[in-house]
N, C-alpha and C positions, 0 to 999 in steps of 0.2 A: 357876637360878644364872646371873648375869648376868656375862659377861666383857667385856673392851675388847679392841679390836685393838691389836697391839704397835705403837708408834709408831715411825715411820722413823728418829728420832733414835737408838733404842737399839740398832738395827743399825749405825749409823755409830759410836757410841761403842764396841760389841763388835769393830769391825773395827779401830778405833784402838788400843785397849787390845792386841789381838792382835798388831797391827803393832809396837807398841812392846816387847811381850814377846818377839816373834820376832827383832827387832833385837838386844835385850839377849841373848838366849841365843846368837844367832850371834856376838856381839861377844865374850861371855865366852868361847866356844869358841875363839875367835882367840887372845885373850890367855892362856888358861890352857893351851892345846895339847889340851884335851879336846873333842872334836868331837860335838856332839850335834844336829848339823843333818840335815835330810832327813827323809823319812817312808818307812817300809818300804811295800813295795807292796801290802800286805794292807790298810793303812788306807784309801787311796783306794777299794778295793773294798768294804769293810764300810760306808764313809760312802755310797757309792752304792746298796748294798742297803738300806741304812736310809731313804733317799730315796724309794727305790721302795715300800717298805713303807708309809711315811707316805702317799704319794700315793694308793696303792691304798686304804688305810683311810679317807683324807678323801673320796674320790670314793664310797665306800660311805656315809659320813655323809650327804654332799651328796644322793645318790640317796634316802636315806631321808627325810630333813629335806623335800624338795621333791616327794614323792609324796604324792597325796590319802590322808588317814588311812583312808578307807573301801577303799582298793585295796591297803593296805599288808599283807603277811604279818605275822602276829602276833610271831613270833620273828625278824624281818629282822635287827635290830641291838639290841644292848644298849646302853641309855643310858649305862652306866658307860664302855664302850668308847667310845661317841662322845665323852664327856668326855676320856677319855684320849688319844684322837686329837687333839683340839683342843691339850691340853697338849703333846704329842709334836710336834705341828706348829710350835707357839711355840718350844719348846725347840730344834728342829731349826734354825729359821731363825735363831734368835740364836747357837747354837753353829756353824752354818756361816758366819755373818759374822766371828765371833770366830777361827775356825780358818783361814779365808782369810786375815784378816790375819795371824795368826800364821805361816803358810807364806810370805805375802808379805814378811814382815819379814826372814824367812832368805834368800830370794831376793835383797832388796837388799843385804844385807852381803855375801853370796856372789858377786855379780856381778863384784866387783873382782878375784877370784881364779878366774874360770870357765876360765882358760887350763889349770889344772889338772884332772886327770881326776876327782878326787874331789869337787871344787867343781862340775864340770860334770854329774855323775851327781845330786849333791845338789840342783842347781838344777831339774833334771829332774823329779826326785822331788816336789819341793816345788810345781813348777809344775801338774803333774799333780793333786796333792793340793788346791792352791789352786782350779783350776777344779772339781773335785768340789765342794769345800765351797760355792762360789758358787752351784752348781746345786742344793746342799741347801738353801742359804738362800733361793732362789727357790722351791723346793718347799714350804718351810715357810711363806712368805708365801702362796702360793697353797693350800696346806692348810688354813691358818686361815681364808682366805675361804670355802673349801668347806664349812667346819663350822659356818658362820654359819646361824642358823635364819631361815626366811622372816619378813617383817614381819607382826606379829599384829595391827597396827592401821593404820588409814589407808582410803582409799578403794578400794585396789587388793586388799584382803583380802576374800576371798570371804564370811566371816561378816558383816563391815560391810556389804558391797553388799547382802546377804540382808536384814539389820536394816533397812537403808534402804528396800529394796523394800517390806517389811512395813510400815513406817512409813508410806510413801506410800500404800499401799493402805489402810491405815487412816484416814488423812486424808480421802481420797476418800469413805470409807463416811460419815465424820461431816457431810460436807457435803451 
């Protein structure tokens, strides 16, 4: 299976869409009197735990992919789990960018009312959630990088180097 790295602009689009949605939600809450802003404290906690889990899984995949096949334990990591880790890292990066924009949009609208205790508390909740989401986005990007396979072609590959050495020896015997 060949996958591509997530382009940088997809993170930007996610953050902008999240920002617009957060601004829209906070503005609707102001006009309707139904307040939907803020983030319960469990949300940043769960997002932080998810980020740590993805990072640990990605480090295991990276260790497995960069270990010499002769020295690997047979049941070190399941290839399906490696693919799921890659997909999870991609999803965490994009979701982190979008949710950071979401909470950032709520902060932007709520800053004009920060003198009220409710809005001050909501801004604090959203700021903490946004920081955790940015950290998750970074972990997702790093996790995606960690799940890359080492190059299988080129002069730095052991198999290519060994084949070239054998070819050079064969050429020397022909002379």
